[in-house]
C-alpha positions in Angstrom: 0.0 0.0 0.0 1.3 3.4 -0.9 0.6 6.3 1.4 -2.9 7.6 1.0 -4.4 11.0 1.8 -8.1 11.1 2.6 -10.5 13.7 3.9 -12.1 13.4 7.4 -15.4 12.2 5.8 -13.5 9.5 3.8 -11.7 8.3 6.9 -15.0 8.0 8.8 -16.4 6.0 5.8 -13.4 3.7 5.8 -14.1 2.8 9.4 -17.9 2.5 8.9 -17.3 0.1 5.9 -14.7 -1.8 8.0 -12.1 -1.2 5.4 -10.0 0.0 8.3 -10.4 -2.1 11.5 -9.5 -0.9 15.0 -7.9 -3.9 16.8 -7.4 -2.1 20.1 -3.6 -2.2 19.5 -3.6 -0.5 16.1 -5.4 -0.1 12.8 -5.5 -2.7 10.0 -6.2 -1.9 6.4 -6.1 -4.8 3.9 -4.6 -7.0 6.6 -1.6 -4.6 7.2 -1.0 -2.3 10.1 -1.4 1.4 9.2 -0.6 4.6 10.9 -3.1 7.5 10.7 -1.5 11.0 10.7 -3.6 14.1 11.0 -2.6 16.8 8.5 -3.2 20.4 9.7 -3.1 23.7 7.8 -1.5 25.5 10.8 2.0 25.8 12.1 3.0 22.3 13.4 4.6 23.7 16.6 1.0 24.2 18.0 -0.6 21.0 19.3 -3.8 20.3 17.5 -6.7 18.0 18.2 -6.2 14.9 16.0 -9.9 14.6 15.4 -10.1 18.2 14.1 -8.0 17.9 10.9 -9.5 18.2 7.4 -7.2 15.5 5.9 -5.4 12.4 7.1 -2.4 10.5 5.7 -2.5 6.7 5.9 0.8 4.9 5.7 1.7 1.3 6.2 3.8 0.6 9.3 7.0 -1.5 9.1 7.6 -1.4 5.3 
């Protein structure tokens, strides 16, 4: 899986469709563990609420 950038609405839909599964220890997509990174439009030195981003980057862990 290449890195994927999705909107907040698309991310929610991926969870609702169970394309991404929450295992309690991480997230799985297509049977592989992924990391979800919030992308913010503001200076990164300011801590932002991860649920308040417009876009998210999904990357496979442990390539």
